[in-house]
C-alpha atoms as a printed R data frame, in Angstrom:
    type eleno elety resid chain resno       x       y      z
1   ATOM     1    CA   UNK     A     1  -0.622  -0.082  0.387
2   ATOM     2    CA   UNK     A     2   1.297   3.162 -0.842
3   ATOM     3    CA   UNK     A     3   1.670   5.663  2.294
4   ATOM     4    CA   UNK     A     4  -1.150   8.130  0.616
5   ATOM     5    CA   UNK     A     5  -3.754   4.934  0.991
6   ATOM     6    CA   UNK     A     6  -2.360   4.386  4.467
7   ATOM     7    CA   UNK     A     7  -3.378   7.628  5.548
8   ATOM     8    CA   UNK     A     8  -6.564   7.134  3.831
9   ATOM     9    CA   UNK     A     9  -7.344   4.077  5.404
10  ATOM    10    CA   UNK     A    10  -6.812   4.883  8.543
11  ATOM    11    CA   UNK     A    11  -9.345   7.855  8.398
12  ATOM    12    CA   UNK     A    12 -12.186   5.185  7.158
13  ATOM    13    CA   UNK     A    13 -11.209   3.072 10.152
14  ATOM    14    CA   UNK     A    14 -10.718   5.607 12.307
15  ATOM    15    CA   UNK     A    15 -14.725   7.458 11.459
16  ATOM    16    CA   UNK     A    16 -15.488   3.195 12.222
17  ATOM    17    CA   UNK     A    17 -14.429   3.382 15.896
18  ATOM    18    CA   UNK     A    18 -17.054   5.361 17.551
19  ATOM    19    CA   UNK     A    19 -20.685   3.360 18.430
20  ATOM    20    CA   UNK     A    20 -22.808   6.407 17.725
21  ATOM    21    CA   UNK     A    21 -21.476   6.647 14.139
22  ATOM    22    CA   UNK     A    22 -21.676   2.841 13.604
23  ATOM    23    CA   UNK     A    23 -25.482   3.080 14.944
24  ATOM    24    CA   UNK     A    24 -25.468   6.508 12.059
25  ATOM    25    CA   UNK     A    25 -24.169   3.860  9.380
26  ATOM    26    CA   UNK     A    26 -26.189   1.494 10.014
27  ATOM    27    CA   UNK     A    27 -29.641   4.175  9.736
28  ATOM    28    CA   UNK     A    28 -28.279   5.214  7.042
29  ATOM    29    CA   UNK     A    29 -27.922   1.728  5.887
30  ATOM    30    CA   UNK     A    30 -31.852   1.584  4.504
31  ATOM    31    CA   UNK     A    31 -31.376   5.105  2.790
32  ATOM    32    CA   UNK     A    32 -31.186   8.336  3.535
33  ATOM    33    CA   UNK     A    33 -32.516  10.483  6.370
34  ATOM    34    CA   UNK     A    34 -33.188  13.855  7.708
35  ATOM    35    CA   UNK     A    35 -31.198  15.101 10.778
36  ATOM    36    CA   UNK     A    36 -33.989  15.356 12.293
37  ATOM    37    CA   UNK     A    37 -34.490  11.439 12.271
38  ATOM    38    CA   UNK     A    38 -30.948  10.300 13.115
39  ATOM    39    CA   UNK     A    39 -31.391  12.577 16.174
40  ATOM    40    CA   UNK     A    40 -34.633  10.919 17.228
41  ATOM    41    CA   UNK     A    41 -33.659   7.569 16.235
42  ATOM    42    CA   UNK     A    42 -30.246   7.640 18.063
43  ATOM    43    CA   UNK     A    43 -32.025   9.758 20.921
44  ATOM    44    CA   UNK     A    44 -28.737  12.465 20.163
45  ATOM    45    CA   UNK     A    45 -29.025  15.944 20.786
46  ATOM    46    CA   UNK     A    46 -27.720  17.909 17.817
47  ATOM    47    CA   UNK     A    47 -24.974  19.438 18.764
48  ATOM    48    CA   UNK     A    48 -23.539  15.564 19.167
49  ATOM    49    CA   UNK     A    49 -25.252  14.305 16.682
50  ATOM    50    CA   UNK     A    50 -23.630  17.129 14.108
51  ATOM    51    CA   UNK     A    51 -20.579  16.194 15.299
52  ATOM    52    CA   UNK     A    52 -20.255  12.538 14.424
53  ATOM    53    CA   UNK     A    53 -22.430  13.491 11.110
54  ATOM    54    CA   UNK     A    54 -18.948  15.021 10.681
55  ATOM    55    CA   UNK     A    55 -16.319  12.985 11.426
56  ATOM    56    CA   UNK     A    56 -18.355  10.592  8.747
57  ATOM    57    CA   UNK     A    57 -18.590  13.263  5.975
58  ATOM    58    CA   UNK     A    58 -14.633  13.879  6.048
59  ATOM    59    CA   UNK     A    59 -14.317  10.638  6.496
60  ATOM    60    CA   UNK     A    60 -16.033  10.024  2.425
61  ATOM    61    CA   UNK     A    61 -18.394   7.726  4.048
62  ATOM    62    CA   UNK     A    62 -21.645   9.713  4.156
63  ATOM    63    CA   UNK     A    63 -22.653  12.555  1.782
64  ATOM    64    CA   UNK     A    64 -25.254  15.315  2.289
65  ATOM    65    CA   UNK     A    65 -27.910  17.220  0.712
66  ATOM    66    CA   UNK     A    66 -30.046  20.833  1.702
67  ATOM    67    CA   UNK     A    67 -33.470  20.274  1.395
68  ATOM    68    CA   UNK     A    68 -35.091  23.391  2.124
69  ATOM    69    CA   UNK     A    69 -33.833  23.809  5.682
70  ATOM    70    CA   UNK     A    70 -33.274  19.464  6.850
71  ATOM    71    CA   UNK     A    71 -30.149  18.938  5.777
72  ATOM    72    CA   UNK     A    72 -30.593  14.434  4.326
73  ATOM    73    CA   UNK     A    73 -27.614  12.580  5.588
74  ATOM    74    CA   UNK     A    74 -26.772   9.106  2.972
75  ATOM    75    CA   UNK     A    75 -23.752   6.502  2.815
76  ATOM    76    CA   UNK     A    76 -21.292   6.461  0.194
77  ATOM    77    CA   UNK     A    77 -21.249   3.285 -1.533
78  ATOM    78    CA   UNK     A    78 -17.663   4.372 -2.164
79  ATOM    79    CA   UNK     A    79 -16.319   4.669  0.512
80  ATOM    80    CA   UNK     A    80 -17.744   1.297  1.539
81  ATOM    81    CA   UNK     A    81 -15.704  -0.013 -1.547
82  ATOM    82    CA   UNK     A    82 -12.927   1.260 -0.704
83  ATOM    83    CA   UNK     A    83 -12.537   0.027  3.124
84  ATOM    84    CA   UNK     A    84 -13.128  -3.820  1.843
85  ATOM    85    CA   UNK     A    85 -10.395  -2.958 -1.242
86  ATOM    86    CA   UNK     A    86  -8.276  -2.057  1.368
87  ATOM    87    CA   UNK     A    87  -9.221  -5.228  3.735
88  ATOM    88    CA   UNK     A    88  -8.661  -7.693  0.800
89  ATOM    89    CA   UNK     A    89  -5.605  -5.907  0.358
90  ATOM    90    CA   UNK     A    90  -4.122  -5.860  4.146
91  ATOM    91    CA   UNK     A    91  -5.128  -9.622  3.639
92  ATOM    92    CA   UNK     A    92  -3.446 -10.358  0.677
93  ATOM    93    CA   UNK     A    93  -0.847  -9.737  1.526
94  ATOM    94    CA   UNK     A    94  -0.668 -11.189  5.203
95  ATOM    95    CA   UNK     A    95  -1.675 -14.521  3.562
96  ATOM    96    CA   UNK     A    96   0.778 -14.412  0.021
97  ATOM    97    CA   UNK     A    97   3.652 -14.128  3.011
98  ATOM    98    CA   UNK     A    98   4.952 -17.705  4.901
99  ATOM    99    CA   UNK     A    99   7.014 -15.683  7.643
100 ATOM   100    CA   UNK     A   100   6.675 -11.960  8.541
101 ATOM   101    CA   UNK     A   101  11.118 -11.145  7.702
102 ATOM   102    CA   UNK     A   102  11.711 -10.071 11.669
103 ATOM   103    CA   UNK     A   103  15.018  -8.550 13.146
104 ATOM   104    CA   UNK     A   104  15.511 -12.708 14.630
105 ATOM   105    CA   UNK     A   105  15.545 -14.283 11.544
């Protein structure tokens, strides 16, 4: 993997390292939701929810669009495919080596 790929992969997986953010992604599996629906479903204050949505958006996992006074969020399948590819690459690298080179031979 390239260094830039590692940084990108780290951002993606960091965004998944929180239970609230995972719950948001779970809700978005069914399609787009407005902030008010997410807030009610998660029983979360808007400021807390905004923090988590911003983290997911900055990682590229969700997109947003404004409709009137509401903002709707949805999953970005391309980011999910990117994470899958990163894990597959790591798996292939690990399984492709018979022994891990080390300092002790």
